[in-house]
C-alpha positions as CSV (number, residue, x, y, z in Angstrom):
1,M,70.3,107.2,76.3
2,S,73.8,106.9,77.7
3,V,72.7,108.2,81.1
4,L,70.0,105.6,81.1
5,Y,72.5,102.8,80.7
6,V,74.8,104.1,83.4
7,A,71.9,104.6,85.8
8,G,70.5,101.1,85.1
9,L,73.9,99.6,85.8
10,L,74.3,101.5,89.1
11,A,70.8,100.6,90.2
12,L,71.5,96.9,89.6
13,L,74.9,97.0,91.4
14,F,73.4,98.9,94.4
15,S,70.5,96.3,94.6
16,G,73.1,93.5,95.1
17,V,73.1,92.0,91.6
18,P,76.6,90.6,90.9
19,V,78.8,92.7,88.7
20,A,78.9,90.2,85.8
21,A,75.2,89.8,85.7
22,S,74.6,93.6,85.9
23,L,76.9,94.2,83.0
24,T,75.3,91.5,80.9
25,I,71.7,92.7,81.7
26,V,72.5,96.3,80.7
27,G,74.5,95.1,77.7
28,I,71.6,92.9,76.4
29,A,69.1,95.8,77.0
30,G,71.4,98.1,75.0
31,V,71.6,95.7,72.1
32,W,67.8,95.2,72.1
33,L,67.2,99.0,72.2
34,A,69.7,99.5,69.4
35,G,67.8,97.0,67.2
36,V,71.0,94.9,66.7
37,P,70.7,91.1,66.4
38,M,71.2,89.4,69.7
39,T,74.0,87.3,68.3
40,I,76.3,90.3,68.9
41,V,76.0,89.4,72.7
42,G,77.6,86.0,72.2
43,Q,80.2,87.4,69.9
44,R,81.2,90.1,72.4
45,L,81.3,87.7,75.3
46,A,83.7,85.4,73.4
47,F,85.8,88.3,72.1
48,G,86.1,89.8,75.6
49,I,88.3,86.9,76.8
50,D,90.0,86.0,73.5
51,S,93.4,87.3,74.7
52,F,96.8,85.7,75.1
53,T,97.5,88.3,77.9
54,L,94.6,87.1,80.0
55,I,96.2,83.6,80.3
56,A,98.5,85.2,82.9
57,V,95.6,85.6,85.3
58,P,94.9,81.9,86.1
59,M,98.6,81.1,86.0
60,F,99.5,83.7,88.7
61,L,96.5,82.6,90.7
62,L,97.5,78.9,90.4
63,M,101.1,79.8,91.4
64,G,99.9,81.6,94.6
65,N,97.5,78.8,95.6
66,L,100.2,76.1,95.0
67,M,102.7,78.1,97.1
68,N,100.1,78.2,99.9
69,A,99.7,74.5,99.6
70,S,103.4,73.6,99.5
71,G,104.5,75.0,102.8
72,V,106.1,78.0,101.3
73,T,104.0,80.3,103.5
74,R,105.5,78.8,106.6
75,R,109.1,79.3,105.3
76,I,108.3,82.9,104.4
77,F,107.0,83.5,107.9
78,D,110.1,81.9,109.5
79,F,112.3,84.0,107.3
80,S,110.4,87.2,108.3
81,V,110.7,86.3,112.0
82,A,114.4,85.9,111.7
83,M,114.8,89.2,109.9
84,V,112.5,91.6,111.8
85,G,111.0,89.7,114.7
86,H,113.1,91.6,117.2
87,W,111.8,94.9,116.1
88,R,109.1,96.7,118.2
89,A,105.8,94.8,117.8
90,G,107.9,92.1,116.1
91,L,105.2,89.7,114.9
92,A,103.2,92.6,113.3
93,Q,106.4,93.6,111.5
94,V,106.8,90.0,110.5
95,N,103.3,90.0,109.1
96,I,104.1,93.0,106.9
97,L,107.4,91.7,105.6
98,G,105.9,88.2,105.0
99,S,103.1,89.7,102.9
100,M,105.6,91.7,100.9
101,V,107.6,88.6,100.1
102,F,104.5,86.5,99.3
103,S,103.2,89.3,97.0
104,G,106.1,88.5,94.8
105,M,104.5,85.2,94.0
106,S,100.8,85.3,94.3
107,G,99.9,88.8,93.0
108,S,96.6,88.6,94.9
109,A,95.7,90.4,98.1
110,L,92.9,87.9,99.0
111,A,95.3,84.9,98.5
112,D,97.7,86.5,100.8
113,A,95.1,87.3,103.5
114,A,93.6,83.8,103.3
115,G,96.9,81.8,103.0
116,L,99.7,83.5,104.8
117,G,97.2,85.4,107.0
118,T,96.0,82.2,108.6
119,V,99.6,81.5,109.9
120,E,100.2,85.1,110.9
121,I,97.0,85.7,112.8
122,K,97.4,82.5,114.7
123,A,101.0,83.3,115.7
124,M,100.2,86.8,116.7
125,M,97.2,85.9,118.9
126,L,99.3,83.1,120.6
127,K,101.8,85.8,121.6
128,G,99.2,88.0,123.2
129,Y,98.2,90.3,120.3
130,S,94.5,91.1,120.2
131,A,92.4,89.4,117.5
132,R,91.2,92.7,116.0
133,F,94.8,94.2,115.8
134,S,96.2,90.9,114.3
135,A,93.4,90.8,111.7
136,A,93.8,94.5,110.8
137,V,97.6,94.2,110.3
138,T,97.0,91.1,108.1
139,A,94.3,92.8,106.0
140,V,96.4,96.0,105.3
141,S,99.6,94.1,104.7
142,A,97.8,91.9,102.1
143,T,96.9,95.0,100.1
144,V,100.6,95.1,98.9
145,G,100.0,91.9,96.9
146,P,98.5,93.5,93.8
147,V,100.9,96.5,93.9
148,I,104.2,94.8,94.0
149,P,104.8,92.6,90.9
150,P,103.5,90.2,89.8
151,S,99.9,91.4,90.0
152,T,96.7,89.9,88.5
153,V,95.1,93.3,88.8
154,A,97.9,95.0,86.8
155,V,97.5,92.3,84.1
156,L,93.8,93.1,83.8
157,Y,94.4,96.9,83.7
158,A,97.2,96.5,81.1
159,F,94.8,94.4,79.0
160,I,91.9,96.9,79.2
161,A,94.0,100.0,78.9
162,D,96.3,98.5,76.2
163,V,99.6,99.2,78.0
164,S,102.7,97.1,78.7
165,V,102.3,94.5,81.4
166,G,106.0,94.8,82.1
167,R,105.8,98.5,82.6
168,M,102.8,98.1,84.9
169,F,104.7,95.5,87.0
170,L,107.7,97.7,87.5
171,A,105.5,100.8,88.2
172,G,104.3,99.0,91.3
173,V,107.7,98.4,92.9
174,I,108.3,101.9,94.5
175,P,104.6,102.5,95.5
176,G,104.5,99.0,97.0
177,L,107.7,99.6,99.1
178,M,106.3,102.9,100.2
179,M,103.1,101.1,101.5
180,V,105.3,98.6,103.3
181,A,107.3,101.4,104.9
182,V,104.2,103.2,106.0
183,Q,102.7,100.1,107.6
184,M,106.0,99.3,109.5
185,L,106.1,102.9,110.8
186,I,102.5,102.8,112.0
187,V,103.0,99.4,113.6
188,Y,106.2,100.7,115.4
189,W,104.1,103.7,116.7
190,R,101.2,101.5,117.7
191,G,103.6,99.0,119.4
192,K,104.8,101.8,121.6
193,S,101.4,102.7,122.8
194,L,99.9,99.2,123.0
195,D,103.0,97.6,124.7
196,L,103.1,94.8,122.1
197,P,105.5,92.0,122.7
198,D,108.8,91.6,120.8
199,L,110.7,88.4,119.8
200,P,114.4,87.7,120.7
201,R,116.9,88.7,118.1
202,A,117.8,85.8,115.8
203,S,121.4,84.8,115.6
204,M,123.3,85.0,112.3
205,P,123.3,81.2,111.8
206,E,119.5,81.2,112.4
207,R,119.1,84.0,109.8
208,V,121.2,82.2,107.3
209,A,119.2,79.0,107.8
210,A,115.8,80.7,107.5
211,T,117.0,82.5,104.3
212,W,118.2,79.2,102.8
213,R,114.9,77.5,103.5
214,A,112.9,80.5,102.0
215,L,115.4,81.0,99.1
216,P,113.3,79.1,96.5
217,A,110.4,81.6,97.2
218,L,112.7,84.7,97.5
219,V,114.1,84.3,94.0
220,V,110.7,84.2,92.3
221,P,110.0,88.0,91.8
222,F,113.6,88.6,90.6
223,A,113.5,85.7,88.1
224,M,110.2,86.9,86.8
225,I,111.2,90.5,86.2
226,G,114.6,89.4,84.8
227,G,112.9,87.0,82.4
228,M,110.6,89.6,81.1
229,R,113.3,92.3,80.8
230,T,115.7,90.1,78.9
231,G,113.0,89.0,76.5
232,I,113.2,85.3,77.6
233,F,109.5,85.3,78.6
234,T,106.5,87.5,77.9
235,A,104.3,88.4,80.9
236,T,102.0,85.5,80.0
237,E,104.8,83.0,79.6
238,V,106.5,84.0,82.9
239,A,103.2,83.4,84.7
240,A,103.1,79.9,83.2
241,V,106.7,79.2,84.1
242,G,105.9,80.5,87.7
243,A,103.0,78.1,88.0
244,F,105.2,75.2,86.8
245,Y,107.9,76.2,89.3
246,A,105.3,76.2,92.1
247,V,104.3,72.6,91.0
248,L,108.0,71.6,91.2
249,L,108.3,73.1,94.7
250,A,105.2,71.3,95.9
251,A,105.8,67.9,94.3
252,V,109.6,67.6,94.1
253,Y,111.4,70.1,96.4
254,H,109.4,70.4,99.6
255,R,107.4,67.1,99.2
256,E,105.0,68.2,101.9
257,T,102.0,68.6,99.8
258,V,99.4,65.9,99.6
259,F,97.3,65.3,96.4
260,A,94.1,66.6,98.0
261,E,95.8,70.0,98.6
262,V,96.9,70.2,95.0
263,V,93.3,69.5,93.9
264,D,92.0,72.2,96.3
265,A,94.6,74.7,94.8
266,V,93.4,73.9,91.3
267,R,89.8,74.1,92.3
268,S,90.3,77.5,94.0
269,T,92.1,78.7,90.9
270,A,89.4,77.6,88.6
271,L,86.6,79.2,90.7
272,S,88.5,82.5,90.9
273,T,89.4,82.5,87.2
274,G,85.8,81.7,86.3
275,G,84.6,84.7,88.3
276,I,87.2,87.1,86.8
277,M,86.7,85.9,83.2
278,L,82.9,86.1,83.5
279,I,83.3,89.8,84.6
280,V,85.7,90.5,81.8
281,A,83.5,88.8,79.1
282,S,80.3,90.6,80.3
283,A,82.2,93.9,80.5
284,N,82.9,93.6,76.8
285,V,79.2,93.6,76.0
286,F,78.8,96.7,78.1
287,A,81.9,98.2,76.4
288,W,80.2,97.8,73.1
289,I,77.3,99.8,74.3
290,L,79.6,102.5,75.6
291,A,81.4,102.7,72.3
292,R,78.2,102.8,70.3
293,E,76.9,105.7,72.5
294,R,80.4,107.4,72.2
295,I,80.5,107.8,76.0
296,P,84.4,107.6,76.3
297,Q,84.7,110.1,73.4
298,E,82.2,112.5,75.0
299,I,83.9,112.3,78.4
300,T,87.3,113.0,76.7
301,E,85.8,115.9,74.8
302,A,84.2,117.3,77.9
303,V,87.5,117.1,79.9
304,V,89.4,118.8,77.1
305,H,86.8,121.5,76.8
306,L,86.9,122.2,80.5
307,Q,90.7,122.6,80.2
308,L,91.3,120.8,83.5
309,S,94.9,120.5,84.5
310,P,96.2,116.9,85.0
311,W,96.5,117.5,88.7
312,V,92.9,118.6,89.1
313,L,91.6,115.7,87.0
314,L,93.7,113.3,89.1
315,L,92.3,114.8,92.3
316,V,88.7,114.4,91.1
317,L,89.3,110.8,89.9
318,N,91.0,109.9,93.2
319,L,87.9,111.1,95.1
320,L,85.6,109.2,92.7
321,L,87.7,106.0,93.0
322,L,87.8,106.2,96.8
323,L,84.1,106.5,96.9
324,L,83.6,103.6,94.5
325,G,86.0,101.5,96.6
326,M,83.6,101.7,99.5
327,I,80.7,100.2,97.5
328,L,82.2,98.1,94.7
329,D,84.8,95.4,94.5
330,S,88.1,95.9,92.7
331,A,87.1,93.9,89.6
332,G,83.9,96.0,89.2
333,I,85.8,99.3,89.5
334,L,88.5,98.2,87.1
335,I,86.1,97.0,84.5
336,L,83.7,100.0,84.8
337,V,86.2,102.9,85.1
338,T,89.2,102.0,82.9
339,P,87.7,102.0,79.4
340,V,85.8,105.2,80.1
341,V,88.4,107.3,81.9
342,V,91.8,106.3,80.3
343,P,91.1,108.1,77.0
344,A,90.4,111.3,79.0
345,V,93.5,111.1,81.2
346,V,95.7,110.4,78.1
347,A,94.1,113.4,76.4
348,V,95.3,115.8,79.1
349,G,98.8,114.3,79.1
350,I,98.7,111.8,82.0
351,D,100.7,108.6,81.4
352,P,98.2,105.6,81.4
353,V,100.7,103.5,83.4
354,H,100.9,106.3,86.1
355,F,97.1,106.4,86.3
356,G,96.9,102.6,86.4
357,M,99.0,102.5,89.5
358,V,97.0,105.3,91.1
359,M,93.9,103.3,90.3
360,I,95.3,100.1,91.8
361,V,96.3,101.8,95.1
362,N,92.8,103.3,95.3
363,M,91.3,99.8,94.9
364,M,93.6,98.3,97.5
365,I,92.4,101.0,100.0
366,G,88.9,99.8,99.1
367,L,89.8,96.2,100.2
368,V,90.1,97.4,103.8
369,T,87.2,99.9,103.7
370,P,83.7,98.9,104.7
371,P,81.1,98.0,103.6
372,V,82.5,95.9,100.7
373,G,86.2,95.5,101.8
374,M,86.7,91.8,101.0
375,A,90.0,91.6,103.0
376,L,88.1,92.6,106.1
377,F,85.7,89.7,105.8
378,I,88.5,87.2,105.3
379,V,90.6,88.2,108.3
380,A,87.6,88.7,110.5
381,N,86.5,85.2,109.8
382,I,90.0,83.8,110.6
383,S,90.5,85.8,113.8
384,G,87.0,85.7,115.1
385,A,86.9,89.5,115.6
386,S,84.0,91.6,114.4
387,I,84.3,93.4,111.0
388,A,83.6,96.7,112.7
389,A,86.4,96.2,115.2
390,V,88.9,95.2,112.5
391,A,87.8,98.2,110.4
392,R,88.5,100.6,113.3
393,E,92.0,99.2,113.8
394,C,92.6,99.7,110.0
395,L,92.0,103.5,110.2
396,P,95.6,104.6,111.0
397,F,96.8,102.4,108.1
398,I,94.2,103.8,105.7
399,G,95.5,107.3,106.7
400,G,99.0,106.2,105.8
401,F,97.9,104.7,102.5
402,L,96.2,108.0,101.6
403,V,99.5,109.8,102.1
404,V,101.2,107.3,99.7
405,L,98.3,107.7,97.3
406,A,98.8,111.5,97.3
407,L,102.5,111.2,96.7
408,I,102.3,108.8,93.8
409,T,99.4,110.9,92.3
410,F,101.3,114.2,92.3
411,V,104.8,112.9,91.9
412,P,104.6,110.7,88.8
413,G,108.3,109.9,88.9
414,L,107.7,107.6,91.9
415,V,105.7,105.4,89.6
416,L,107.4,105.9,86.3
417,W,111.1,106.2,87.2
418,L,111.7,102.4,87.3
419,P,109.7,101.5,84.2
420,D,111.5,104.3,82.3
421,L,114.9,103.2,83.6
422,V,114.4,99.6,82.5
423,Y,112.3,99.9,79.3
424,G,113.1,103.5,78.4
425,P,110.6,106.4,78.4
426,A,107.2,105.6,76.9
427,T,106.6,107.0,73.5
428,P,103.5,109.3,73.3
């Protein structure tokens, strides 16, 4: 029967039915076949989002949207120009650094691509960069958002896998910096062959001025991590404080935001939150079916019986996740895979925080991989380039990301060193 549920879910997803609807349909069918009263569906839907931790998701989204509306994106762009604009393929390097800084506030790849990406693509094209290359750099740089803290994806994984949000945030620092370094190296190499223009070196006073203007945004990630580490805030509380800080920046400090932009930011946050929470709630119905059929336990027992080494299991899961990333969005992968696979990886001795970061990097590769890659659709729409052309320009970056993925998969210390340093080694 368990095979029937999984097959039905995959059939619905491949036929284009939204993830939340597919999960709910299969869940209702499972409840009906089990002969259980249908009231369990409503109970599981409500229980699925009854979590204090999940409040962090709309708060981080609101913070990122308000930062976009308040003019912070322009200040981050100017800061990045002053710091790395004189490097080879300067504006492409600016694009990458700007995305890294913005990721410390929004935690969302799509918010980065849509907000900061609009400024970056326009500036690059005005300086003679091709539309497809400008869009590709913007798409791949945006993938750093959910890796470097804070991250809405990390919050969701921590909720589903029952691990520390703080440890998940810190686990993304080194992998995120590795992704940034790889992007900058590839842009440097491409700039040499494409003869891309550079910008003049900024003077020290210009760098100081740009840093001062961007300082309110630059301190955000450090304040968040510091607040959680010292126990002043929980991950949920720090998200709420960050959203309040974004309101102060927009309304009091910068004073550039009109009321209509604030309304748009709130509306965008509500729509995104509604979509995420609907998936989380419907996944809880499907999770009830999985638990009743003992699917996670059976998979765990099978893995233990096969006596797979942790490295072989991680290799197999990486291949599976990369395949899923080509056909499903990040939320669908996270909801479907995490509750089924995490018990198995823990059973063979893999740290769930380590696996969570491997999973997140896999999903970020999926954001720039056709046919589903949402980041490709956003940047193609902004730049006017075709999705196929942008996807081709992304190929060298995807190759670099696969190297990073291999390193963090088979060298767990790259992921776990910082969380263990700050919080101490995780107890088994």
